[in-house]
C-alpha positions in Angstrom: 5.9 -6.7 15.2 5.8 -3.2 13.8 7.8 -0.8 15.9 7.9 3.0 16.1 10.0 5.5 17.7 7.8 8.2 19.3 7.4 10.5 22.3 5.9 9.5 25.7 4.7 12.5 27.8 5.8 12.8 31.4 6.1 15.7 33.8 3.6 17.9 35.6 0.6 19.7 34.3 1.8 22.7 32.0 5.4 21.4 32.5 5.8 18.7 29.8 8.8 16.4 29.6 9.0 13.8 27.0 10.9 10.5 26.7 11.9 9.3 23.2 10.9 5.6 23.2 10.6 2.5 20.9 7.3 0.7 21.3 4.9 -1.5 19.4 2.6 0.6 17.2 -0.5 -0.8 18.9 0.6 0.4 22.4 -0.9 3.6 23.9 1.1 6.8 24.1 2.2 6.4 27.6 1.9 2.6 27.7 4.4 -0.3 27.5 7.8 0.5 25.8 10.6 -1.7 24.5 13.4 0.8 25.1 14.1 4.4 25.9 16.6 6.0 23.6 16.5 9.8 24.7 14.7 12.6 26.2 13.1 16.0 25.0 12.6 18.9 27.1 10.6 21.7 25.4 10.5 23.9 28.6 14.2 24.9 28.5 15.2 27.8 26.3 16.5 26.6 24.0 14.8 23.3 24.2 17.1 20.3 25.0 17.1 17.0 23.1 19.3 14.1 24.1 19.4 10.9 21.9 21.7 7.9 22.2 22.9 7.5 18.6 23.9 3.8 19.1 20.4 2.8 20.3 18.8 4.9 17.6 20.9 3.2 14.8 20.1 -0.3 16.4 16.4 0.3 16.2 16.4 1.8 12.8 18.3 -1.2 11.4 15.6 -3.4 13.0 12.9 -1.6 11.1 11.5 0.9 13.6 10.0 4.0 12.0 10.2 7.4 13.8 7.2 9.6 14.1 7.2 12.9 12.3 8.0 14.8 15.5 10.9 12.4 16.4 12.2 12.6 12.9 12.3 16.3 13.2 14.0 16.1 16.5 16.6 13.8 15.2 17.3 16.1 12.3 17.4 19.1 14.5 19.8 17.5 17.0 22.3 16.9 14.2 22.5 13.0 14.7 22.8 11.4 11.3 22.2 7.7 11.8 24.4 5.2 9.9 21.4 3.6 8.3 18.6 5.4 6.6 15.3 3.9 5.4 16.3 4.4 1.7 19.6 2.5 2.1 18.2 -0.3 4.0 15.5 -1.2 1.4 17.5 -0.3 -1.7 17.0 -3.0 -4.4 20.1 -5.0 -5.6 20.9 -4.7 -9.3 20.8 -8.1 -11.0 22.0 -9.2 -14.5 19.3 -9.7 -17.1 19.1 -13.5 -17.7 16.9 -13.2 -20.8 19.6 -11.9 -23.0 20.5 -14.0 -26.1 24.1 -15.3 -26.4 25.8 -15.0 -29.7 
């Protein structure tokens, strides 16, 4: 199952409030979710972002991909997860088995 970390809109009309959730990529925006890892309130000045770093790291290790907006919010909030997409999929160097022995 492919998972994504994205925003789910809540709040009243013209007063948005978002939850940062982990969900299946096929689920609708405000549909079923697997886990809630934070909140985003753009109406406050300055806007307020709350993210649970442990849950974020857990889901990133399991292969969840953040949406562009959530990736920007993570970067702006200053949370640097222990695992990044590059380090999780980095190839392992191996010895060349085709070398001739002398």
